[in-house]
Steps between C-alpha positions, in 0.01 A plus 500: 500500500685585824325211680610258227859618527498457878350151464768404250770633732362305796494186287866547413595557863311188602669297226853605586452471876346154483715208616715361216406164360734211577782494247786276395689547827209363700457213253867404529499521879183292517624227266854498643703523179570725202388387154776589257499475122833405343631379166471137394871468572799726431839413644607748764172688505233243585537123482403202717753238611439125487295517818283783366657777710514828312801731504625793298536875476127562436399233750685690774283807440198295602688348792578854619129586489419188703768589755353850531136398526516165675843505665596187306659515154403138426126575506460530122301299247638527145287495186666465160394740226591554135523827308135455404357383831684721750273805477166315507630298795578817696182680394281208610640502854654155462828653617581792730811620320670427168880473519588372157759695294221733385574831328346817639321677214240775475220278372557228757513750783200704383279315253523151648427626851823392670746680722872447463649554843862545396783361290696203629707454183594746225533300179488530122407274210779317320567215259654156563638304205714189450863593437500294181239733349792728427340834584638770725213749489121485506498706181634188323191294583309569177274202430570331834242294687448646848353328804293748695260464792146610425326758716822690574649840420776318309259431213449870433864592560611233253264623229617859553869405484473303177280767343743781586790298358303400190557128550259208521450211740280198559336495841486166682244557778553323834329533837755399764872529568535123480337496157729780382810319619396168347429659160824695500720209604327272248568746218135575430584870523820689424457758770337541838409850615385606845640696794880467514476344846272229361743435218780456753285246684430316173868484398597379848279194452661395171723191490782735399420864583803612296315392184259792542555871446308796638509761224606853602173678422264581784192633325269608782458613857349224713440616859384178665308498823220356714144616451165487677143592411389862491288626785645324806746770597596348835607176336686690230688693768594179680643333190676824399667548837593135528711549187624842616606353834742261327641784289552733798650217705775450244572873489529503879716186518233295677512128419321190621806408706587838654161667548486416872846633580448806280175593674657468844792725414370758250382854553376530139133610530402344165638161603307522825181593318550230238537226760212614721712636784380855456164639391171332411556432131353150481187615676443749218386217273386246755819300557733451797767769516775240455378394154820636345717309745319178409566560129870566550554217749308235305553600135797737499575831336473562126866422441476169682194403297673600176827318568355170620257471209649666191832653600863433409522167685190352332467341154347825372798707621312829453683822584321754715519773234199730525378288791783612725412750774510866403794534740696246293438621146158347436154656493343293776365686799191524713311804624602586857364293789383782720 
């Protein structure tokens, strides 16, 4: 019995001391670009222009990862996914990271075998209706036809809300944001429900945005964030700290335009660590120590990313709200960089 126990122990030691198999980091470095899964198109979050160049709030998460890993934020290949296809696409290895307004839930994190690396947008599910429908509350939607994307948490939230309020609805299933918008604007459904940020993007694309009303009810918590596959902890750490770097940079006042002057004049140890001027933090997960500097210089801090894609000067005109830094009344902050 004792011999068997010793043999088992030696086997475990051998297993854990053996060289790690090549993971996603090595794959990305070998191929020279990050494979990123995004939505099929959502204004402000992920959408291609006429030349096929992608931009948006979620897109910039993947550009930050590319800046960290490859030193070049442009080294990203984008793959479009729907609510139904996004998880199989990630699980199969077709993409390295999914950055697609995806809600962090228990079952997705645990049962589906994914790892959410953080929250890049705190959201909640709402309802968008035409102003001529004459309703001022979601509780007045008894009998309404509702456009809803399949394969999303919004399906379950919608059913719960109508059940609790003892009202009925007719579900109009759709698969993409474009399909939702087309059905809503054509009058094939009375209501569109999804994350409030997505509703703002939909209304902004109407011929007359003033003809559409976002009802006051927010019926769920929707912490949205990037995710990777379970098991590759190094890659998960890299994506997590790419996002955290942008969050810390805003808190510290580091921007894409001032990062060089700030580094040369600061005595803030966290700024020096974040930009690779002190310590060996990049080396800890196999990257150059200036990976954080590359993110800030090429992509910007969280506030810059927010404002240029979905902030007050964009068609979406979203307020920071919960997504403001914790030092400015929001709940957004990163663990310390130390």
